C-alpha positions in Angstrom: 94.0 94.1 102.7 90.1 93.2 102.2 89.4 89.1 102.0 85.5 88.2 100.4 83.7 88.5 103.7 84.9 92.0 105.1 87.4 93.5 106.5 89.3 92.6 109.5 90.8 95.4 111.7 94.5 95.5 111.6 96.5 93.6 114.6 98.9 95.3 117.0 102.0 94.5 117.5 102.2 91.3 119.0 102.9 90.7 122.7 106.0 90.3 124.4 106.1 86.9 126.5 105.4 87.9 130.0 107.2 87.6 132.9 105.5 85.1 134.4 106.8 82.7 131.7 110.0 82.6 133.6 109.0 80.7 135.8 108.0 77.6 133.7 110.3 75.1 134.1 111.7 73.0 131.3 109.2 70.1 131.1 106.4 72.8 129.7 105.0 73.5 133.6 103.2 76.4 134.2 103.6 78.5 137.3 102.1 77.5 140.6 98.0 77.6 140.4 95.0 76.3 139.1 94.9 75.4 135.8 92.5 74.7 132.7 95.0 72.2 130.4 97.3 69.9 132.2 99.0 66.9 130.6 100.9 65.0 132.7 103.7 62.7 131.5 101.8 61.9 128.5 103.4 59.2 126.0 101.7 58.3 122.4 102.9 55.5 120.4 101.2 54.2 117.2 101.9 50.6 116.3 104.0 48.2 117.8 107.7 46.1 118.1 109.8 47.4 116.0 107.6 49.5 113.7 106.5 51.4 116.3 105.9 55.4 116.1 106.3 57.3 119.5 104.8 60.6 118.6 104.8 61.9 122.3 107.6 60.7 125.0 106.7 61.7 128.2 105.5 65.2 127.5 103.9 67.2 130.5 102.5 70.9 129.9 100.3 73.0 131.8 98.4 76.0 131.0 96.3 78.5 133.4 93.7 80.4 132.4 94.5 83.6 130.8 98.1 81.9 129.2 98.5 81.3 125.5 101.0 78.8 124.9 102.5 78.2 121.4 104.0 74.9 120.5 106.7 74.8 117.7 109.0 72.7 116.1 109.4 70.5 112.7 106.8 68.6 110.8 106.3 65.3 112.7 107.5 66.5 115.7 104.0 65.6 117.7 102.4 68.9 117.6 99.2 67.9 116.2 99.3 64.6 118.1 99.6 66.9 121.2 96.7 69.0 120.3 94.4 66.4 120.0 95.2 64.7 123.3 95.1 67.8 124.9 91.4 67.9 123.0 90.1 64.6 124.0 89.9 63.6 120.2 92.5 60.4 120.9 93.5 58.9 124.2 97.5 58.5 125.3 99.3 55.3 125.6 100.4 56.2 128.9 100.2 59.9 131.0 96.8 61.3 131.7 95.3 64.6 130.3 93.1 66.7 132.5 91.1 69.8 131.2 89.4 72.1 134.3 90.9 69.3 136.8 88.9 66.4 135.4 90.8 63.3 134.0 89.6 62.8 130.3 90.5 58.9 131.3 87.3 59.1 133.6 84.7 60.0 131.0 82.9 57.9 129.1 81.7 58.8 125.2 78.8 60.6 126.4 80.8 62.7 129.2 83.7 63.4 127.0 81.5 64.8 123.7 79.8 66.7 126.6 83.0 68.4 127.8 84.7 69.6 124.2 81.2 70.6 123.5 80.9 72.8 126.2 84.5 73.8 127.2 86.9 73.0 124.3 87.2 75.0 121.1 89.5 73.0 118.2 90.4 75.0 115.1 91.6 72.2 112.9 93.8 72.2 110.0 91.3 70.4 108.0 88.4 72.5 109.1 85.5 69.7 109.7 83.0 72.1 108.4 79.8 70.4 107.3 78.9 71.0 103.7 74.9 70.9 104.1 75.1 73.4 107.0 75.5 77.5 106.5 78.3 78.8 108.1 75.9 80.5 110.7 74.5 76.6 111.2 77.9 75.6 111.8 78.9 77.7 113.9 76.0 77.4 116.3 75.9 73.8 115.6 77.6 72.9 118.8 75.4 75.0 121.3 72.2 73.5 119.5 73.8 70.0 120.1 74.3 71.1 123.9 70.5 72.1 124.1 71.1 76.0 123.6 67.6 77.3 121.5 68.2 77.9 118.3 67.1 81.3 117.8 69.8 82.5 120.8 72.6 79.4 118.9 72.1 81.3 115.6 72.5 84.9 117.5 75.8 84.1 119.1 76.8 82.4 116.2 76.2 85.7 114.1 78.0 87.6 116.4 80.9 85.0 116.1 81.0 85.3 112.5 81.0 89.1 112.8 84.7 89.1 114.9 86.0 87.2 112.6 85.0 89.8 109.9 82.3 87.4 108.1 78.9 88.8 109.6 77.4 89.2 105.7 78.3 85.9 104.6 76.5 84.0 107.5 74.0 82.2 104.9 76.7 81.0 102.6 77.5 77.1 102.4 81.2 76.1 103.0 81.6 75.1 99.3 80.0 78.8 98.5 83.4 80.5 100.9 87.0 80.9 99.5 89.6 78.8 101.7 90.5 81.9 103.6 86.8 82.6 104.8 85.9 78.8 105.4 89.1 78.7 108.0 87.3 82.0 110.1 84.2 80.1 110.0 86.0 77.4 111.7 87.6 80.0 114.2 84.1 81.5 114.8 82.7 77.8 115.6 85.7 77.0 118.1 84.9 80.5 119.9 81.5 80.8 120.2 80.2 80.4 123.7 82.1 80.0 127.0 84.8 77.9 125.6 87.6 77.6 129.0 90.1 75.6 126.2 90.8 76.7 122.6 93.5 74.5 120.9 94.5 76.1 117.2 96.2 74.0 114.8 97.7 76.2 112.2 94.9 78.9 112.6 96.2 81.5 109.8 97.2 78.9 107.4 94.7 79.7 105.0 94.7 83.3 105.5 96.6 86.5 103.9 98.9 88.2 106.7 96.9 91.0 108.0 93.3 88.6 108.2 96.0 85.8 109.8 97.3 88.9 112.3 93.8 89.6 113.0 92.8 86.1 113.9 95.5 86.4 116.4 94.6 89.2 117.9 91.0 87.9 118.4 92.6 84.1 120.2 94.9 87.0 122.2 91.6 88.1 123.3 89.3 85.5 124.3 92.9 83.8 126.2 92.9 87.5 128.0 89.5 87.3 128.9 90.4 84.2 131.0 90.0 80.8 128.6 93.6 78.8 127.8 95.0 78.9 125.0 97.2 76.3 123.2 98.5 77.6 119.4 100.2 75.2 117.1 102.7 77.3 114.8 105.2 77.4 112.5 106.1 81.0 112.8 107.8 82.6 115.3 106.2 86.1 114.3 102.8 83.9 115.4 104.4 82.6 118.4 105.1 86.0 119.6 101.5 86.6 120.6 101.7 83.8 123.0 102.7 84.2 126.6 105.4 81.7 126.3 106.8 78.8 123.6 107.0 75.0 124.2 109.2 73.0 121.4 108.8 69.7 120.5 111.4 68.0 118.8 111.1 64.0 118.3 108.2 63.9 120.7 109.8 65.6 123.7 109.3 69.1 124.9 111.8 71.6 125.4 110.3 75.2 127.3 111.6 78.3 126.1 111.1 82.0 127.5 113.5 83.6 125.4 113.1 86.0 122.8 112.1 85.5 119.0 115.9 85.6 118.0 115.9 81.8 120.8 112.8 80.6 119.0 114.6 80.7 115.6 117.4 79.2 117.1 115.0 76.0 118.0 113.8 75.8 115.1 117.1 75.8 113.0 118.3 72.9 115.9 121.3 75.4 117.5 119.1 76.0 120.6 119.4 72.5 121.8 
């Protein structure tokens, strides 16, 4: 199927969960070794007293280089909250978040912004594209803010747009693109440069099935090249691209290394 910005390559069959995932424990910890992302007994509570909402309750999750972790669960289970904490966009009520060994709570606002620009790629559900910038300018912006020369940043941005099938639409503004094309611009922005951690919140939500599979193939390729990835999804077929699946319910994680049938059982509640 062809989308407005050009045809993306068809995706191969999803990878089965890797054997190394079997070593992960029920708390969501990765096998021993260096980690890119490490959430340590993280809690996030909104409000206080009887009206308090406990979005996360003691979540621990470690993701290594070359590992893609899918996070699944019903709406309101804390999936997006987990990503915002992992990306340094919010702070936990208790517990710690480390990215490449750096505790995020030890960084001031400038240091946190620098870490996000250089090391973390975030694909938001609401895209967060800047309407006054073209597609290529949106993608290049994190690089330019970090001191990369405009010419180099724009070249890298165009390369990233080519990867997501938008090579001919780099000079268009967001309101001149379809919803699916805007989603792909946001994905290109998250993947441009040397991002060590890629956080994807339902990255295929606005895409047709074939383009969505190609985007997952691109994410998988970036992870296989050495990045760490966390993918929030409602779709078990998308979770099949991951090395392991963490199921989130009521702010608590359950690590599943089961085949897809096991993931579906968790989603239906029968796997508890």
